[in-house]
N, C-alpha and C positions, 0 to 999 in steps of 0.2 A: 894263185891259182890261174894258169891260164884260161883264157876262157873259149870255148867252140868256135871255129870259126863259119859265119855265115855259108850256106848250101849256096854255090855262085849259080847254079841251075835255078833254084825258088826264085834268085835274085832277077835272075834274067825274064824268070817266067812271069814276074809280080810287074816289073819295070812294064814288059809288050802287054802287058792286059791292060796294066793303069791306061798306058797311053791312049789305047782303043777305048777305054770307057772315057776316060776326058776328051775325048773326040766327041763322043754325044752326049755325057751331062759334065759343061762347062765349069769354070769356077770350084768352088770346095765342094761340088759335088761326090767326088775321088777320094778315100780316105787309104792310104797304103804306110804313115806313121803309126811305130807300135805302138804309143803309148796313146794315140787319138782312135788306134784298132781295140785299145783294151777295155773300152764299155761294150763292145759288142761281144766278147768271151764265151759268155753265157747267155742263159734265159733265168727262168725262177728256179729250175732246177742248179743250183749253183756249185753240188759238189762236182758237178764234171763240166771243165773250163777247156777252150780252145780259140786261140789268135786266128780269123779268119785270114784268108790271101791279103784280100781285099774285102772294102766297103766299097757301094756304090749307092747314093742316095738323089736316084730320078727325081722329076717334077710333075711329068708326064706322062700319060698313058705311051705317049709314040715313044719318048725315051725309055721307060719300061720294054716296049716290043723292040726297039734296038739294041737295049742287051741282052734282051734273050738272043736273038736272032744272032749276036755273034758271039755270043755261048754258046749256042747251038752249032755253029759252024763249027767253031774253036775247040770243042771239046772241055767246055770249063765248067764244073759246077756251079751250081746256084742255090743257094740257101735263103725264101724269102723269109722276112722280118716285118714283124708291127713291132708292137714296144716291150718287148720282149718278157712277156710276163708268165709265157708256157710254164706250167711247172713240169713236161713232161721230158726239159730237153729238146720238143721242137725244131727251135731254132739255136742246136747247138751249131757251129759253126765248123768248115773243114778247113783247116791247115792247106788244101788246093783246091780252094772254093773262093767264090763271091759271095760276100752278104749283099744281097737285095733289099735294103733298107724303106721302108713305106712310110716312115713318118712326117714327111712333109705332103704326103696326100689329107688332108687334115681340111678339107672342105664340105661345106652343108651346101649339096648343089642345088634342090628343090623340095621345097615343102609342099606336100599334095592333099591339102585337108579334103577336098571331098573324094578322093579315091583314100582316102588315110594311110597314105605311105610317104617317106622320105627315099631320097636319093644322096648319097652322101660317099664319101670316097674313103676308101678302107683304113687311113688313118684319125678318123671319127676316133673319141675315145665312143664308149658302151656311153655314160652317163651324159656323154653330151648329143647327143640325138635326141636323149629325155628332156634336158634341160632349153633343149632347141623348139622344144614345142610345149612344154610345160604349162604356159601363159594361159593357152586357150584350150587346157584342160585335156592334155591328150598326155602320151607314154610310150614308151618302147617297151614291152616286157622281159625280156632276160635282162636278169640282173645280178651276173656272177658279182663275188666279193671284191675283185680289183675293179670294177665298173669306174672306177673313178682314172684308171689310168688303162687299162686295156682298150682293144682296141676293134673296131667291127670286124675290121680284115683279121685278127685272130682270133676273136670268136667264130669267125665263118670257119677257119682252120680245123677250129677242135670243136665244134658245135658245142659250145660252149652251153648251159643254164643258170640256172642263179635261184634265189630263194622264191620268184613266183612263178617257174617253171614248171612246177606240178598242177597248176590250172592253166597256163596261157602258154606254155611249149615251151621246145628248145629254142637255140637260134634256125633250127632249118624249118620249124615251124614258123620262123616271122620273119623270112626273108621270101621277095617277089621277085627277085632279079638280081644279074648279075653282070658286069661288065669283066671278060675275062682273057688275059696276054696267055696265049700258048709258047711253048719250050722253041717254036723254032720262029717267035714274034707273029704271028695270026691272033690278029683279034678280033672275038668272036661277044658275042650277045644271048645271056640264056636268059629267060621268064621278063617281066617289065611290071607294070605295073596291074595287069590284070593277075586275078586268087588263081588262078591254076594253068597250065599248059599241057597241049596235048604233047605225045610222042614219049619218048624217054625220060625221065624223071633223074635231070641231069642236074638242078638244081638239089636233089637230095645226095645225089654222089657225092657233089665238090664240096657241099657240106660238110666238115667235119675229115676231109680228105687231109688234112695236115700238112699241104704243100708240095704235094708228089706229085699234083696232077696239073696246074697252072698256076698264074697272078693273078689276084684280083685286082681288078683298080678302079672299081667301080660296082656300088652297092643298094638295092633296093627296099628296104625293110618297112614291112608293117607296122603302123604306131594304132594305139588304141587309144577308145576314149574313154578316162581314170573313171572307176567307179561311183557311185554315187554317196554310199558309204565305205569303211572299211577301219573294222578293229579288229584287235587281235588280246589275245586270252597268252597268261602264263603259268601253264601248268609244273608244279611241283610233284615229283612221284619220290619213291621209297627204294626204288631201283629202276633197272635200265629195261628190264624185264618187263616190269609194267607199265614203263613208259612205250616200249615197245609193240605192247598188246594193247592198248588205247589207238598206238597209230594206226593199226590194221584195223579195230574195230568201227574207229572214225570213217575211214573210206571205203571199208564193209557194208558201212550203213548206209552208204550213196554221197556222203558228203564231200566236195571237193572244193578244201580251202585256197583260198588263194596263196597262201604259203603256209607252211609245215614243217619246222624245222626242230631237230632235237639236240641236247647238251648234254655230257655228263659232268660228275662233279668236279672232280680237275679243270676243264673249260670253262665251268661256269665260273666258279672262286676268279679265273684268271680274268674274262670277260668282265666281271664285275667291279675287281680293282683298277683294272684299265679304264672304264668306262662309267662305270656307277650306274645303271641302268637299274638298279633297285631287284636284280636278283635274287631270290630267298637263296640263301647258302647252308641248308642245312637239309637239304634238296640232296639225291645221287644222282635223278634224270630232270631235265627240262622241257618241257615243250613249248614250242612258239607257235599258235596256231592263228593264221589272221583269215576273218572270213570279209567278204567284199559281195556285193550291190545294191540292189534295193534295200533301205532302209528296214523295213519290215521281213524281211527276208533274214537279214543279218542278225537282229534280233529274236527272230527263231532260230535260225542254228548256235547261235550264244546259246542258247538255254538246250538244243540238241548237245552242243560240244561239253557245256556242263555235267549232264547227267551220264553221257556216257564215259567222262575224267572218270567219277565219282564213282560208278560200277568198275574204275578199272586201278582202284586204290592212290586216287589223287588223294596229297595232303594238303597244296593250295594251289587255287585259280586266282587268278587276276584279272582283271578284264580292263582294256585301256580304254578311258572316260576321255580324251582329247585326242586331235589327232599330234601333238608336240609327245602325249604320253605314247601311242603307238608306232611314234618314230625313235623315240625313247628304247623302247622294249627290243628292236631290230637293229639298234645302235650298237648292243653288244655282239650281237650273232656277228652282223656286218665286221666286228671288231679283233672278231675273235683270234684270225689267225698270228695277227702282229699279239696280241695280249699274249698268246701262249709261248712267244720268246723271251718273255719274264721271267719265264719257268726254266729253262735250260740254254746256253750256249746257241744249241742246233737244233732243229727240228723238221723231220722227214714228213712234209705232207700228200698223202695217200689218197686215190681216188679209185672207187669200185665201186658197182653197183649189184645188188642182191634183191630177190624177192621176197615186199616186206613183210611177208610172213615169217621168216627164216630170221628177220632182225634179232629175235632175245636171245637163241641160239647163236647167230654169228658174232653177238657182244660179250657173250659167257664164255664162246671160244676166242677170241680177240685177247680177253683177261688172261688166258691159260697161256698164250703165247709170251704174254707179257712177263710174265715168272719167268717162262722158258727160256727168254733173250735176257733177262736182268734192264728190260727198259720200261721206263713210265709209256703209258697213252695215252693221250685226250681225244675225246670223239667230238667232233662235230660235224653232222649232217643234215643232207637233205631227205629226213625222215618219210615224208609225202610218198616219194618216187623210189625210195632206197638206194639215193647214192650216198656212199660212207664217203667222209673224208678223216681218217684216223691221225692223227700228229703223234710220231713217234718220235721221244724226246731222246734225247744223247747229246753227246761233247764230241766234237772231231779232233780235239786235242788230245784226246786218250784214245790209245793205239787200238784198234780194233773195232770200238764202235760205232764205228759208220759203217761198215762189214755186218755189223750184227742188226744194224736199222735198215740196213738195205734187205739183208735175209729175211727179218722180220716185216719186211713190207711185201717181199713176195710172198711169204707162206697167207699175209691175209688176201691177196691177189687170187693165188690158187684157191683157198676158202671160199673167196666171192662165186669162184666158178666151180665149185664144185658142189653149191648148194643152188645153183642154176643160174648164176648172176653174170658180171659179163669181168672183163678186164677195166673199165674205166666207161665214168657216166658223160664227163664233159672237157677234163685234161688231157685227154689224147694218149697217144700209143707213146709215139717220138724215139726216142732212147733210152727212158725210165723201164718201158714194157716191152719192148721190142722180144729180148728173149725171152718170155713168157708168152708169147702169139702159141707156140705150139701146146697149150696148157689149154687150150681153147679152141684151136681150130686144127684142122688135120693136114697133113700135107698137101693134098689136093685142093684145101680149101683155101690155102695159101698160096698158091699155085694161080687156081682162076683169080684171087683179085690181086697178084701181080701182072696177068694176063691185062687189069684193065688199065695200073698203072699203063704198062707198055702201048696201050692204045691211046696214050694222049702223051705218052715221053719216051719212046725208044732207045732212046741213048740213056736213059736213067738219071738223065742230068739233075733234076728238079728234088732238092731236099733228098740227096742217096742216103744209104746210112740209116733213116727211119721206119719204123711200125714192121719192115718186114726182118727176121731173124738169119735168113739166109737169102742170097741173091741169085738170081736165076738169070742168064741172059733171053734177051726176047725173042730169039730166032729160034730159042731153044723150047720156049713155052708155048711156040705156035706148032710143035710139030705133037703127033698124035700120042708118041710115046715120048716120055720127058727124057732129055739125056740126063745121066746121072750126075754128072758132074756140077758141083756148085763150090760158089766161093763163100766165106763165112767172112762179115765185115773184121776191120779191126779192131782192138780193143779200144773203150772209148777212153777217153783220155779226162781222169778224173783227178780234182783237186784235191 
C-alpha cells in the first residue's frame, strides 16, 4: 500500500517557522522530528491526539516574548503547555500551530518568609513549592492529586484546587502576582507580594483563563504556616446518600474542615487494594475529614464531627492517632485515580461542581445513568465544596464504548448545571467541555467572554479551539449588532 505523500506546503511552512524560531531559541530548543514531537501529541485527555507543527522550548522570558512576537507578526497559532497533565484537552496541539513548552522554567526564584510568599517559574511543580518551604514549617495550600507532576503554570491556567481547597481556597486565592507575556511580545506584571491590588482584578481574570489570554513566565504565590495540629477521620456509611447528608450537616454546623473527601464503594476497594491504607471494605461510602488548627480546637471539632456522623447513620469511625496515620488516610485518596486503572482498561475522569445539598440526588441520578449506558462509574470527589470527579470505566477496544463514555459524561455535566452547579471545578473547559458551554451560558454570555479574549488576543492565536464552541471575529464582536456569521471549529482529532 502506497503511503500518502507529505503536504509540501506544510513542510515548507514548518521549515520556515522552525528556522525563525531556532534564531530565537538556539541549540535543541526547537523540535520538528515526528518521533520527538510524539510526547506532545496529547495531554491527560488521551482520547484526543494531534501532532503539533513544531515544539519550541524557551528558557527565558525574553525568548518567550520573541517567540510570541514572531508568531503574532506571522499569524502562527500558539498552544502554551506545562507538564501536560490537563484532563480537559487544554494543551491539545494544533496541526498548524506551535507548542510553547515551559518545562525549562523550573527555578524557585525567591522565598520571602517575612511576606509569606514565594516567587517561582511556571515549570515548578505544585509539590515542589511545599518541598522548598517545608523545613521552616510552611506549605503551599492548593494540592491537586497530580501535585507531584503538575506545574504551577498549569495550575494558574486551570485554577486548580485539591483536597485542602475547601478551607484554604483554589489557586486564585493563593496567587499574589504574575509576570505575563502578551501575544505581541509585551511583558507585563500584575500584582506582587502585597495581598491585594486596586483597579481591575486581572489576577482573577487570568487565573483559570486556560492559556487563551497570555503566557505566564513568573508567579508569586502565598505560602502558609503549617497548622499546629492536623488529624483526620475515616467515616464509613451504609449509603452514598447518608454520606452526602453528613457532608451537608458538617458544613451547615459552621465547621470548615481542612479537607473533606468522599469515595464510593468501587473507589474504596480499588484504593485499598492499591495502597492498603486501612479503609473499611464493608461500607458503601467513605468520608475522609481533616481538621486542623490549635490542638484544643481540633479535639473539640473531632467530637462534633463524630456526633454529626453518628446522627447520619455512620457505621464506622476511625481517627488518626499519629502523623503517619493521617498521611496514610490521604494516601489512598491521592492514589485513587491510578488505582481505578486496575478495574478497567480505560476510564474517563469527569469534573463538575454542584451545590453540596444536592449531592445525594446527583449521586442517585448518576447511578441511573450508569445503568442506562451500561458502564460502571466510581466516584471520588471533593465533597466539602461539591466538586465531583466521577470516573467512568470503559474499554476503548470495544467499538462504541468511548462514545458511550463521552455521552455518559456529558449527561453528568448537564446534570450538574441542571441542579445549579457548573461544568468544571478545577480541570477547565478545554476541548472536553467546549461544546457543552451553551448548556450553561447564553449566546450573549459567550460573546461577552470572547470580547475579553479579543482585548488580549485580537487575532485569536493563543490556544484557539479551546473553551468557546463557536468562533466569532473580534471585529464583529465589537459591533452593537453582532454579525450572524460564525465559524465552527473543526472536528477534534480523536485517538
